[in-house]
C-alpha positions in Angstrom: 98.6 122.9 81.8 97.7 120.9 84.9 99.9 117.9 84.1 103.1 116.1 84.8 104.9 116.7 81.5 108.1 115.0 80.5 109.8 116.1 77.3 112.8 114.6 75.5 114.3 113.1 78.7 117.7 111.5 78.6 119.0 109.8 81.8 122.3 108.1 82.5 123.2 105.7 85.4 126.8 104.5 86.0 127.8 106.0 82.6 125.1 104.1 80.7 122.3 105.9 79.0 119.0 104.3 80.0 116.3 106.9 79.0 116.6 108.1 75.4 114.4 111.0 74.3 111.4 109.9 76.4 108.3 112.1 76.4 105.1 111.6 78.3 102.2 113.7 79.5 100.1 112.7 82.6 97.2 115.1 83.0 95.5 115.6 86.4 92.3 113.5 86.6 93.8 110.5 84.6 95.5 107.2 85.4 98.2 106.1 83.0 100.1 102.8 83.0 103.6 102.1 81.7 104.4 98.6 80.7 107.6 97.2 79.4 110.2 94.3 79.7 113.0 94.3 82.3 115.7 96.8 81.5 113.4 99.1 79.4 113.8 102.0 81.8 110.6 102.1 83.7 112.1 102.3 87.2 114.8 104.6 85.9 112.1 107.1 84.9 110.5 107.0 88.4 113.7 107.4 90.2 114.9 110.2 88.0 111.7 112.1 88.5 111.9 112.0 92.3 115.6 112.9 92.3 117.6 109.8 93.1 121.2 110.9 93.2 122.5 108.0 91.1 120.3 108.9 88.1 121.9 111.7 86.0 119.6 113.8 83.8 121.6 114.6 80.7 118.9 116.6 79.0 115.2 117.1 78.7 112.6 118.6 81.0 110.0 117.5 83.5 107.4 119.9 84.9 104.4 119.6 87.4 101.7 122.1 86.6 104.4 124.2 84.8 107.0 124.0 87.6 110.4 122.6 86.7 111.0 119.5 88.8 114.7 119.3 88.1 115.2 122.7 89.7 113.9 121.4 93.0 115.6 119.5 95.7 114.2 116.0 96.5 112.2 117.2 99.5 110.8 120.1 97.5 109.5 117.7 94.9 107.7 115.8 97.6 106.2 118.9 99.2 105.1 120.2 95.7 103.0 117.1 95.3 105.1 114.3 93.8 104.9 110.9 95.4 106.7 107.6 94.6 105.6 104.2 95.9 108.7 102.1 95.8 109.1 98.7 94.2 111.2 97.7 97.2 110.2 99.9 100.2 113.0 100.6 102.6 113.0 99.8 106.3 113.4 102.7 108.7 114.3 101.2 112.1 113.3 103.3 115.1 110.7 105.5 113.3 107.1 104.4 113.8 104.6 104.6 111.0 102.5 107.1 112.9 105.4 109.5 113.6 106.8 109.1 110.0 103.6 110.1 108.3 102.8 112.9 110.8 106.3 114.3 110.3 105.8 114.3 106.5 102.4 116.1 106.9 104.0 118.7 109.3 106.7 119.4 106.8 103.9 120.5 104.4 102.3 122.9 106.9 103.0 126.7 107.1 106.0 127.5 109.1 105.4 127.1 112.8 102.2 125.1 112.4 101.6 121.4 113.0 98.7 119.1 112.1 96.0 118.7 114.7 96.8 115.4 116.5 93.2 114.3 117.1 92.2 114.9 113.4 95.4 113.3 112.3 94.8 110.0 114.1 91.1 110.0 113.1 92.2 110.2 109.4 95.0 107.7 109.9 92.8 105.0 111.5 90.2 105.5 108.8 92.7 104.9 106.0 94.3 102.0 107.9 90.9 100.4 108.1 90.3 100.9 104.4 93.6 99.1 103.7 93.1 96.3 106.2 96.0 97.4 108.3 95.9 96.6 112.0 96.0 99.7 114.3 98.9 98.1 116.1 101.1 98.9 113.1 101.1 102.6 114.1 103.7 101.8 116.7 105.8 99.6 114.5 108.9 100.9 112.7 108.3 101.7 109.0 108.5 98.4 107.0 110.7 96.7 109.6 109.7 93.0 109.6 106.8 93.6 107.3 105.7 91.1 104.6 105.7 92.2 101.0 102.0 92.9 101.1 102.3 94.8 104.3 105.0 97.0 102.9 103.0 97.8 99.8 99.9 98.6 101.8 102.0 100.9 104.0 103.1 102.7 100.9 99.5 103.3 99.8 98.7 104.4 103.4 101.4 107.1 103.1 100.0 108.2 99.7 96.4 108.3 101.1 97.5 110.5 104.0 99.7 112.9 102.0 97.3 113.3 99.2 99.9 114.2 96.5 99.0 115.7 93.2 101.0 113.1 91.2 101.5 109.5 92.3 104.0 107.2 90.7 103.6 103.5 91.7 106.7 101.5 90.7 105.6 97.9 90.4 103.4 98.0 93.4 101.9 94.7 92.4 105.3 92.9 92.7 105.1 90.1 95.2 101.5 90.5 96.1 99.0 87.7 96.4 95.5 88.2 94.9 93.9 89.4 98.2 96.7 92.0 98.9 96.5 93.1 95.3 92.8 93.8 95.6 93.3 95.8 98.8 96.1 97.9 97.3 94.1 98.4 94.1 91.1 99.6 96.2 93.3 102.0 98.0 94.6 103.4 94.7 91.1 103.7 93.2 90.0 105.6 96.2 92.7 108.2 95.4 91.5 108.7 91.8 90.1 112.2 91.1 90.1 115.3 88.9 92.9 116.9 90.9 95.3 114.0 90.9 97.3 112.1 88.2 98.4 108.6 88.8 101.2 106.7 86.9 101.3 103.0 87.4 104.5 101.1 86.4 104.0 97.4 85.9 105.1 94.3 84.0 101.7 92.6 84.0 98.2 93.3 82.9 96.7 91.7 86.0 96.9 94.9 88.1 95.1 96.8 85.4 92.1 94.5 85.9 91.6 96.3 89.2 93.0 99.7 88.4 91.6 100.4 84.9 93.9 103.0 83.2 92.8 105.8 80.9 96.0 105.3 78.9 98.6 102.6 78.5 102.2 103.3 77.3 104.7 100.7 76.2 108.3 101.4 77.0 111.1 99.9 75.0 114.8 100.7 75.1 114.3 103.9 77.1 111.5 105.3 75.1 107.7 105.3 74.9 107.2 103.5 71.7 103.4 102.8 71.7 100.4 104.3 73.5 96.7 103.4 73.5 93.7 102.7 75.7 93.4 99.9 78.2 93.0 97.3 75.3 96.8 97.8 74.7 97.5 96.0 78.0 95.5 93.0 76.9 97.4 92.9 73.6 100.7 92.9 75.5 99.4 90.1 77.7 98.4 88.0 74.7 101.4 88.7 72.4 104.2 89.5 74.8 106.8 92.2 74.3 108.6 90.6 71.3 106.0 92.0 68.9 106.9 95.5 70.1 110.6 94.8 69.3 109.5 93.5 65.9 107.5 96.6 65.2 110.3 98.8 66.2 112.8 96.9 64.0 110.5 97.0 61.0 110.0 100.7 61.3 113.8 101.4 61.2 
């Protein structure tokens, strides 16, 4: 199946189990959103999938198009088509945006081959224009001295250039004003397509006004406890997360 499939996933950090029997399927061609309160395990899921060393997978599986993610090193997961846009993008002093993205693209080329420089800069400038990023940023160190909005746009720029098969956006809307939010959303919408799955992690429905998901999942206490169409996000916005807790308590 052409999908990111997570089955019965249990993940521990610092001796505490955060994800508890979590299952989720993200087919190519679809955009899914995960919503949930603080501490429900949303970011833990993202970091476990990309291979953060602090997040220990106790049991369960995760596959991309049938390939076992957990059998891959971190860089292999990226080259195989998994991308994470961080909630708090790291600064990389001394490495320019242009060189950083070009190096990432070269790492995906057959051995001994590099991307064509002219074609690379043509694509890079086109994507920067789409995301309202000044060309001068190509010579700036990655995220160093950037505002919150500039960091998030830089993440989407990387995603646009790498064209991964599966994109995970971990609270990309965090700290964005409405103008930056619209620009980032336009960049994500431009990436939508039948050959790509996108997973959006967010607290709030407002981002989903601009990136309309095919499916919405509610996470609670390390599990996906409710799924539905985009109307589920509006229900969360109206009723809050307490009703999810009440439903879970009532079902026990």
